[in-house]
C-alpha positions as CSV (number, residue, x, y, z in Angstrom):
1,M,-2.7,-4.0,42.6
2,K,-2.3,-0.8,44.7
3,P,1.0,1.0,43.9
4,T,3.5,1.0,46.7
5,K,4.6,4.5,47.8
6,I,8.1,3.6,49.2
7,S,10.5,0.7,48.6
8,V,13.0,0.2,51.3
9,I,16.2,-1.5,50.1
10,V,18.4,-3.3,52.6
11,P,21.7,-4.8,51.3
12,V,22.5,-7.9,53.5
13,Y,26.0,-9.4,54.0
14,G,27.6,-10.8,57.1
15,I,25.4,-9.0,59.7
16,E,23.3,-11.7,61.3
17,K,24.0,-10.2,64.7
18,Y,22.4,-6.9,63.8
19,L,19.9,-7.8,61.0
20,P,16.8,-8.6,63.2
21,K,16.8,-5.3,64.9
22,C,17.1,-3.5,61.5
23,I,14.2,-5.5,60.0
24,E,12.0,-5.1,63.0
25,S,12.5,-1.3,63.1
26,I,11.3,-1.1,59.5
27,L,8.3,-3.3,60.0
28,D,7.3,-1.2,63.0
29,Q,7.0,2.0,61.0
30,S,4.0,4.2,61.6
31,F,3.9,4.6,57.8
32,K,2.4,1.4,56.3
33,D,2.4,1.7,52.6
34,F,5.9,0.3,51.8
35,E,7.7,-2.8,50.7
36,L,10.9,-4.0,52.3
37,I,13.4,-5.5,49.9
38,L,16.1,-7.6,51.6
39,V,19.0,-8.2,49.2
40,D,21.1,-11.2,50.3
41,D,24.4,-10.5,48.6
42,G,25.6,-14.1,49.0
43,S,26.0,-13.7,52.7
44,P,28.0,-16.7,54.2
45,D,26.3,-16.6,57.6
46,K,22.7,-17.1,58.7
47,C,21.5,-13.9,57.1
48,P,19.8,-15.7,54.1
49,I,17.8,-17.8,56.6
50,I,16.8,-14.7,58.7
51,C,15.6,-12.9,55.5
52,D,13.4,-15.8,54.5
53,Q,12.0,-16.3,58.0
54,Y,10.9,-12.7,58.2
55,A,9.4,-12.9,54.6
56,K,7.1,-15.7,55.8
57,L,5.9,-13.5,58.6
58,D,5.1,-10.3,56.6
59,S,3.9,-10.0,53.1
60,R,5.5,-6.6,52.6
61,I,8.9,-8.3,52.5
62,V,10.6,-9.3,49.3
63,V,13.8,-11.3,49.4
64,V,16.4,-11.3,46.7
65,H,19.2,-13.9,46.9
66,K,22.2,-13.2,44.7
67,K,25.8,-14.1,44.2
68,N,28.1,-11.8,46.2
69,G,28.9,-8.7,44.2
70,G,29.3,-5.9,46.7
71,L,27.2,-3.2,48.1
72,L,26.5,-1.4,44.8
73,S,25.4,-4.6,43.1
74,A,23.1,-5.3,46.0
75,R,21.5,-1.8,45.8
76,K,21.1,-2.3,42.0
77,A,19.4,-5.7,42.5
78,G,17.0,-4.1,45.0
79,L,16.2,-1.2,42.6
80,E,15.5,-3.6,39.8
81,V,12.6,-5.2,41.6
82,A,11.4,-2.1,43.5
83,K,7.7,-1.2,43.0
84,G,7.7,2.0,45.1
85,A,7.6,5.5,43.6
86,Y,10.2,6.5,46.2
87,I,13.3,4.7,47.4
88,A,14.7,4.6,50.9
89,N,18.0,2.8,51.7
90,V,18.8,1.2,55.0
91,D,22.0,-0.6,55.9
92,G,21.4,-4.0,57.5
93,D,23.5,-3.3,60.7
94,D,21.6,0.0,61.4
95,W,18.1,0.7,62.5
96,V,15.5,3.5,62.1
97,D,13.1,5.6,64.1
98,K,9.4,4.6,64.1
99,Y,8.6,7.7,62.1
100,Y,11.5,7.4,59.6
101,L,9.4,6.7,56.5
102,D,6.4,8.8,57.6
103,T,8.6,11.9,58.0
104,L,10.6,11.3,54.8
105,Y,7.5,10.9,52.8
106,K,5.7,13.9,54.2
107,L,8.8,16.1,53.6
108,A,9.0,14.9,50.0
109,I,5.3,15.2,49.2
110,T,4.6,18.5,51.0
111,N,7.5,20.2,49.3
112,N,7.2,18.3,46.0
113,V,10.9,17.6,45.7
114,D,13.2,15.2,44.0
115,L,15.5,14.7,47.0
116,T,14.8,14.7,50.7
117,V,17.6,14.9,53.3
118,T,17.4,14.6,57.1
119,G,19.6,14.4,60.2
120,H,20.7,11.1,61.8
121,F,22.0,9.6,65.0
122,R,25.5,8.0,65.3
123,E,25.6,5.1,67.8
124,F,29.1,4.1,69.0
125,N,29.8,1.8,71.9
126,G,26.4,2.5,73.4
127,K,26.6,6.3,73.1
128,I,24.4,8.2,70.7
129,E,25.3,11.5,69.0
130,T,22.8,13.6,67.1
131,I,24.0,15.0,63.8
132,K,21.9,17.6,62.0
133,P,22.4,19.4,58.6
134,S,23.4,23.0,59.0
135,N,21.4,24.3,56.0
136,P,17.8,23.3,56.4
137,G,15.3,24.5,53.9
138,V,13.7,24.0,50.5
139,Y,15.9,24.6,47.4
140,D,14.9,25.0,43.7
141,E,17.1,24.0,40.8
142,N,18.9,27.3,40.6
143,Q,19.7,27.3,44.3
144,I,20.9,23.7,44.2
145,K,23.4,24.6,41.4
146,S,24.4,28.0,42.9
147,S,24.7,27.2,46.7
148,I,24.4,23.4,47.3
149,I,26.5,21.6,44.7
150,P,29.5,24.0,44.9
151,K,29.9,23.0,48.5
152,A,28.5,19.5,48.5
153,I,31.8,17.6,48.4
154,F,34.1,20.2,50.0
155,N,32.5,23.1,51.9
156,G,35.8,25.1,52.1
157,E,37.1,23.5,55.3
158,F,39.3,20.4,55.0
159,C,37.6,18.0,54.5
160,E,34.0,18.6,55.3
161,H,31.1,17.9,53.1
162,G,28.3,20.5,52.5
163,M,26.0,17.5,52.1
164,T,26.5,14.1,53.7
165,T,27.4,11.3,51.2
166,Y,25.1,8.8,52.9
167,V,22.1,7.4,51.0
168,W,20.3,6.2,54.1
169,N,19.3,9.6,55.5
170,K,17.6,10.5,52.2
171,L,14.6,9.7,50.1
172,F,15.0,9.4,46.3
173,K,12.5,9.3,43.4
174,K,12.8,5.8,41.9
175,E,12.7,7.0,38.2
176,L,15.5,9.6,38.8
177,L,17.6,7.1,40.9
178,K,17.5,4.7,38.0
179,E,19.2,7.3,35.8
180,V,22.0,7.4,38.4
181,L,22.6,4.1,40.1
182,F,23.0,1.8,37.2
183,D,25.7,4.1,35.8
184,V,27.9,3.7,38.9
185,H,30.8,1.2,38.3
186,N,30.6,-1.9,40.6
187,D,34.3,-1.6,41.2
188,I,33.7,1.6,43.2
189,L,34.0,0.0,46.7
190,M,35.0,3.1,48.6
191,G,32.7,6.2,48.5
192,E,29.9,4.3,46.6
193,D,27.3,6.4,48.5
194,A,29.0,9.6,47.3
195,A,28.9,8.3,43.7
196,I,25.1,7.9,44.1
197,T,24.2,11.0,46.2
198,Y,26.2,13.6,44.3
199,S,25.3,12.3,40.9
200,Y,21.6,12.3,41.9
201,L,22.0,15.8,43.3
202,A,23.3,17.1,39.9
203,L,20.0,15.9,38.3
204,S,17.7,17.1,41.0
205,K,15.5,20.1,40.3
206,S,14.3,20.5,43.9
207,L,15.5,19.6,47.4
208,V,14.4,19.7,51.0
209,I,16.8,19.5,53.9
210,S,15.4,18.8,57.4
211,K,17.2,18.7,60.7
212,I,15.0,16.0,62.0
213,P,17.1,12.9,63.0
214,L,15.5,9.6,62.0
215,Y,18.2,7.1,61.2
216,Y,20.5,5.3,63.7
217,Y,23.9,4.7,62.1
218,R,25.8,2.1,64.0
219,Q,29.6,2.8,64.0
220,R,31.0,-0.6,64.7
221,H,34.4,-1.5,66.3
222,D,34.0,-5.3,66.3
223,S,36.1,-5.8,63.2
224,I,39.7,-4.7,63.0
225,V,40.6,-2.6,60.0
226,K,43.3,-4.3,58.0
227,S,46.2,-2.5,56.5
228,I,46.1,-1.9,52.7
229,E,47.8,-4.8,50.9
230,D,47.5,-3.4,47.4
231,P,47.8,0.4,47.2
232,N,47.4,0.3,43.4
233,M,44.0,-1.3,43.6
234,E,43.0,1.3,46.3
235,Y,44.1,4.1,44.0
236,Y,42.3,2.5,41.0
237,R,39.0,2.3,42.9
238,L,39.3,5.8,44.3
239,G,40.1,7.0,40.8
240,L,36.9,5.4,39.4
241,L,34.9,7.3,42.1
242,M,36.6,10.7,41.4
243,N,36.3,10.2,37.6
244,H,32.6,9.3,38.0
245,L,32.0,12.5,40.0
246,K,33.9,14.6,37.6
247,V,31.9,13.3,34.7
248,K,28.5,13.7,36.5
249,L,29.2,17.1,37.9
250,S,31.0,18.7,35.0
251,D,27.8,20.2,33.6
252,V,27.0,22.0,36.9
253,L,30.4,23.1,38.2
254,D,33.2,24.9,36.5
255,E,36.3,22.8,36.0
256,K,38.5,24.7,38.5
257,L,36.1,24.5,41.4
258,L,35.3,20.8,40.5
259,N,38.9,19.9,40.5
260,T,39.5,21.6,43.8
261,Q,36.6,19.6,45.4
262,L,37.8,16.4,44.0
263,N,41.5,17.0,44.9
264,Y,40.5,17.5,48.6
265,Y,38.0,14.6,48.5
266,L,40.6,12.2,47.0
267,Y,43.2,13.3,49.4
268,S,40.9,12.8,52.4
269,Q,40.0,9.3,51.3
270,M,43.6,8.4,50.7
271,L,44.5,9.7,54.2
272,V,41.9,7.5,56.0
273,R,42.4,4.4,53.9
274,S,46.2,4.6,54.0
275,G,46.5,5.3,57.7
276,G,48.0,8.7,57.1
277,L,51.1,7.4,55.2
278,I,50.3,7.6,51.5
279,Q,52.4,5.3,49.4
280,I,53.8,6.7,46.1
281,N,53.1,4.0,43.6
282,D,55.1,0.8,44.2
283,T,58.1,2.6,45.7
284,P,59.0,2.5,49.4
285,E,58.5,6.2,49.5
286,Y,55.6,7.6,51.6
287,F,54.0,11.0,51.8
288,N,53.7,12.1,55.4
289,P,50.6,14.4,55.7
290,F,51.3,15.6,59.2
291,T,53.1,19.0,59.5
292,D,56.3,18.9,61.6
293,V,55.8,15.2,62.5
294,S,58.8,13.2,61.3
295,I,59.8,9.5,61.0
296,D,60.4,7.9,64.5
297,S,58.5,10.7,66.2
298,K,56.8,9.4,69.4
299,I,53.1,9.5,68.7
300,V,49.9,9.3,70.6
301,V,46.9,8.4,68.3
302,Y,43.5,9.7,69.4
303,S,40.4,7.9,68.0
304,S,39.6,4.2,67.7
305,G,37.4,4.8,64.6
306,S,38.3,3.8,61.1
307,F,41.1,6.3,60.6
308,G,42.7,5.5,64.0
309,Q,42.6,1.8,63.3
310,H,44.2,2.4,59.9
311,I,47.0,4.4,61.5
312,L,47.7,1.6,63.9
313,S,47.6,-1.2,61.3
314,T,49.6,0.7,58.8
315,N,52.3,1.5,61.3
316,L,52.6,-2.2,62.2
317,K,53.8,-2.7,58.6
318,T,55.9,0.4,58.1
319,N,57.2,1.2,61.7
320,Y,57.3,4.8,60.5
321,F,56.2,6.3,63.8
322,E,56.9,5.2,67.3
323,I,53.3,4.9,68.5
324,I,53.4,4.9,72.3
325,K,49.7,5.1,73.1
326,W,46.3,4.8,71.5
327,V,43.5,6.7,73.3
328,D,39.8,7.6,72.9
329,V,37.2,9.3,75.1
330,D,34.9,6.4,74.0
331,F,37.2,3.9,75.7
332,H,36.4,0.3,74.8
333,D,38.2,-3.1,74.4
334,L,40.0,-3.0,71.1
335,K,43.5,-4.1,70.2
336,I,45.8,-3.8,67.1
337,G,49.2,-5.4,67.4
338,N,50.4,-4.7,71.0
339,A,48.4,-1.5,71.2
340,S,45.0,-1.4,73.0
341,V,42.7,1.6,73.4
342,Q,43.3,3.5,76.6
343,P,41.2,6.3,78.2
344,I,42.2,9.9,77.4
345,S,43.2,10.4,81.0
346,S,46.2,8.1,80.5
347,V,48.0,10.6,78.3
348,N,51.0,12.4,79.8
349,E,52.4,15.2,77.7
350,D,56.1,14.4,78.6
351,D,55.8,10.9,77.0
352,F,55.3,11.9,73.4
353,D,56.3,14.4,70.6
354,Y,52.9,14.7,68.9
355,L,49.3,13.6,69.3
356,I,47.5,12.8,66.1
357,I,43.7,13.3,66.1
358,A,42.5,10.7,63.7
359,T,39.7,12.5,62.0
360,I,39.5,14.5,58.7
361,N,36.4,16.4,59.9
362,P,37.4,19.9,61.0
363,S,34.4,20.3,63.4
364,T,35.1,17.0,65.1
365,H,38.9,17.9,65.2
366,R,38.1,21.2,66.9
367,L,35.9,19.6,69.5
368,I,38.4,16.9,70.4
369,K,41.2,19.5,70.4
370,S,39.3,21.6,72.9
371,E,39.0,18.6,75.2
372,L,42.7,17.8,74.9
373,L,43.6,21.4,75.8
374,L,41.5,21.1,79.0
375,M,43.4,17.9,79.8
376,G,46.7,19.8,79.7
377,I,47.9,18.9,76.2
378,H,49.6,21.9,74.6
379,D,48.5,23.1,71.2
380,D,51.9,22.8,69.7
381,H,51.9,19.0,70.5
382,I,48.8,18.4,68.5
383,A,49.6,17.4,64.9
384,H,48.0,19.2,61.9
385,F,47.4,18.0,58.4
386,K,49.1,19.5,55.3
387,T,46.1,20.9,53.4
388,E,47.6,23.3,50.8
389,E,45.9,22.5,47.5
390,K,49.2,22.9,45.6
391,I,50.8,20.2,47.7
392,I,47.8,17.9,47.4
393,S,47.6,18.4,43.6
394,Q,51.3,17.6,43.2
395,L,50.9,14.5,45.4
396,I,47.9,13.2,43.3
397,N,50.0,13.8,40.2
398,N,53.0,12.0,41.6
399,I,51.0,9.0,42.6
400,G,49.9,8.6,39.0
401,F,46.3,10.0,38.6
402,D,45.7,11.7,35.3
403,K,43.8,15.0,34.8
404,N,40.5,13.1,34.9
405,F,41.5,11.4,38.2
406,L,41.9,7.9,36.7
407,F,44.8,6.0,38.1
408,Q,46.8,5.1,35.0
409,Q,49.1,2.4,36.3
410,K,46.3,0.0,37.3
411,I,44.3,0.8,34.2
412,K,47.3,-0.2,32.0
413,Q,47.6,-3.5,34.0
414,L,44.0,-4.3,33.5
415,K,44.0,-3.7,29.7
């Protein structure tokens, strides 16, 4: 039997509305020498039926039905049966360009590399944004260790990655990916792509980065983000991720630089997941990350993405801020509590104390801020994050993470 060049692994759970477009975009590839592995992770909707129906139509499709175990377990199940020399990963609610596999494969073969990275498109509410890496080129092992890995997690600006965490805009060698993926703890439910990407990068001896965008990432707003019910479980899972990265990167980064990267990464993840207010263990005390913004401040929240949704849902529980408006330039129908997304033109500066731009990406923050200034919002009314590493390190310690970033309180409860 002729070897397959690429195995495309698609985890499937609760996405029946989007799955056909994803599958058809892969089957329509200009590159033909691939297999498509659809991993039904115990999906409760019609996804299992959709997978089986497509498998009957195309012999390149392999379907794996398994008990629900989460995204990582689905990726592992796909890798276990994969026959390709290379692995591509596609999320079932996204889709890909016709030349996605062709371009990935040619980049990998032409440059004889372990890892291939490309640009992507972000689709949100019908609008498409092109996102390209800023550092295209071919890198050898020494360059990866000296210039790529030291900035991969934190590039020096809070909190921006030097390399995207996503696995779907990359092509991996199967044998090398096997050394990485099966070592990632299934309880890592946040940042699981980072656990794979950065661990794999640490083992890579060669890398090519291209600006060509090939993957369409669908940023969905059709499911409201719920507030965190168990902060300890959140911290435990984030701790597993950070500990995993510390172990895997300790041979290629000095401890001080690695700790700095992980401090900022953990802080950024806690910010987004907690809706800005980071709870200190089981106490009613919260760490407020916004400089000069105090309890009961009148707040406008900009952004209806994940972070913005978390801010709204968390505030429903805490009533920490007085949120008077929720706005986004990508205005669409979305509601949390009594707040619904309004267009940016609805903001009047006299109505609020501070406006929170709900993004941890500094480039995005600057772009949004420039638009707000044009709309008459003064700079001193735009909230800023506390980003001093000393403050962040003390916060992480106060919450209960040890020097290896494991969250001790939950680990003791699990023993």
